[in-house]
N, C-alpha and C positions, 0 to 999 in steps of 0.2 A: 216681558210680562203681558204684552198685548195678546199673545197666543193663549195664555192661561185665561184671560178674561173672555176671549172668544169661546174657548172650550167650556167654560162655566156657563156661558149663555146657551150653548147647545145642549149640554148634558144635564143642566139643572134649572130650577126655577128661582134661583137666588137672585136678588137684586144686584145688578152690575152697572158700571158706568156706561152711558150711551156713547158708542164709538162707531166710526165709519169702518166698515169691513169689506175688503175686496174679496173676490172669489178665491184668489191665491192665498190670502191670509186665512180665510176660513178653512181651506184644505190643510194648510200647515198647522193649524191649531190641534190637529189630531196628535201631534207630538206631545201635547200637554195633557192628554187624557189621564195618564196616571197621577199627575199632580192634582187635577180636578178631583180624582178619586180620593186623594188624601183629605181634601176639604170636605167631601161628602162623608168620608169615614169619621172625621172629627165631629161632625154634627150628629151622626148616628151614635157614636160612642158617648158623646156628651148627653144625648137624650137618654140613653140607657143608664148612664151613671146617675142622672137626676132621678129617674124613676126607681132605681134600685134603693133609694132612701126609704121608699115605702115597702116594696118587696121585689123579688127578682122577676116575677111575671109582669108586674107593672113596668119595670125597666125594659123587659123584652118588647112589650107592646109599644112603649114610647119610642124605642129604637126603630122598630119596624115602621111605625107611623112616620117618623122623621125620614127614613129611607125612601118611602114611597112619595112623601110630599116634596122632598128636596129634588128628587129626580123626575117628578111629574109622571111616574109610572112609565117612563119612556121605554125602558128595556122590557118591562112586563108585556107591553104591546107586541114587541117582537117575538117574545116567547109564545104568546097566544097564537099569533099568525103562523109560526113554525109548527106548532102543535096541530092546528087545524089542517094545514097543508099536508103534513105527514100522515095524519089520519085519513084524509081524503084520498091520498095516493094509494094507500093500502086497500081502501074500499073499492077503488076503481080497478084494482089489479095490483098484484104484489110489486111494489117499487115503481109505480107508474109516474115517471118523472114529469111528463107533460101536464098531468093532472095536478101534481104537486105545485108546479110553477104557476098554473092557472089559479089555484086557490090562494097561493101566496100573494098574488097580485090583488086579490079581493080584500078591501079594507074592513069588511065586516068580521066580527068575532063569532065563531060558532060554539057549539056546546063543548067540543073537545078543547078548544082554546080557553074557554072560560074555566073549565075544570083544571087545566094545566096551571093557569094563573092562581086559582084558589089553592091548589096543592103546593105551589111554590111559596105563596104567602104563609101557609100553615107550616111548611118545612122551615122557613126562615124564623118564624116565631118560636118554634120549639128549640131550634139550634141557638137562637139568640138567648133564650132563657138559660141554656146550659152555660154559655159564656158569661152572661151577667151574673149568674149564680156563683161562678168561680172568680168574679172580679177581673175578667180578662178584657178590660176596656182598651188597653193598648193594642192587643191583638185585633180587636174589633175595628179599631181605627184603620188598620192596614188592609182589611179585606177589600174594600172598593178600589184601593190603590192597586193591589196585585191583580185583581180581576180586569182592570182597564189597561194592563200591559198586553193582554192577549190580543185585543183588536189590532194592535200595531203589527203583531206577527201575522195575523190573518190577512191584513191588508197587503202586506209585503209579499206573501207567498201564495195566496189564493186568487184565482182570476175573479173579476167582477161578474156577477150573475147577469146584470143588466145595467143600463145607463141611469141608475138611480143614485141614492145617497152614498151607497157603498163605493160606487165607481168614482165619485168625486174625490175620495180620499186616496185613490190608487196612485201610487208613486210619491205620496207625501212623506212616507216613513223611510228614513235612511238607515243604513246599517248602524251608524253611530248612535242613533236614537235607541235602537233595540239594545245595543251594548250598554249604553248609559243606564237605561231603566232596568236591564238585566242585572247590572252591578248593584243598583239600589235594592232590587229584590233579594239578592244574595245577602246584602248587609242586613236587611230586615229579617231574613231567615236565620241569621245567626242567633237571634233572640227567640224567633218563632219558626222553627223548621217546617211546621205544617204548611206554611205559606208556599212552599215549593210544590205543593199539590196542584197549583195552577198550571204547571208545565205539562204534565200528562193530560190534564183535563182540556187544556187548549189544543193540544195535539190531537186528541180523540175527537173533539168537536170539529176541528178542521178536516180531519179524515172523513167524518160522517157527512159533512157538507159536500165535500168533493164527490163522495160516492153517491149521495142521494140527489144533489142539485147540480153539481158541476161547478160550483163557485160560491161566492158570498155576496150577500146584499145587506142592507140596513137591518132587516129583520134577523138575518143570521148573526150579525154583530150583537144585536140586543139580546137575543135568546142566549147566545154564548156567554155574554156577561152575566146574565142571571144565573145560568147553570154553574159558571165558575164561582160566583159569590156563594152559592149554596154549598158547593163542594168544599170551598175554603172554610166556611163555617163548620161543616162537618169535621174536616180534618183538624181544625183548631179545638173543637169540642172533644174529640178523641184525645188529642195531645194534653188537654187540660185534665183529663181523667187518668192519664198515665202517672205512675208513681215517680 
């Protein structure tokens, strides 16, 4: 369980016990990312359920606020950085990889990154409303869980872009970890088949990263998690509207 506590310390702003953590233990904590996602999802779904007692828009707003607060906007930062870098690469010349990497290393958020973050929050709010309106709180609980399986696959199969946070997790994920969480995803998909949308989304994001950057970094993980969450919300919203 120590790995789960470490994962929660890294991925969330939740209060956790103070424990000594070695570099090796921090790296291995990535295996617990999907479990941390379940806890995040529980808080998001709980906030949405509480707000829905007033109306569905209030439920969606409280769910979104809980999502941002509990994660400390960690992954939104990665999304903004990737959006800025991609935009700058195209301005400097179609697919300019060196310019993309240079902007990706810049900690400042530009106009394109800010716009991407705003659109992401708006998309989540609208999609959350659709799920809250249909009482899909159990499905909502599983979204952060499913989205955090993807980084395990990216870490195992994509090269590290540089010696940053993404590189520290390199080699931490074993085949058995992917198999175990994959089996858990299949079990959840028995009740909510739309959760399987994370598989093509994760594959497409990995392909895009390899084509545009040549590997993955912490920003790539963060942006991918955000995109996977939105795609899952959309897939679940469509499923909720099907007869």
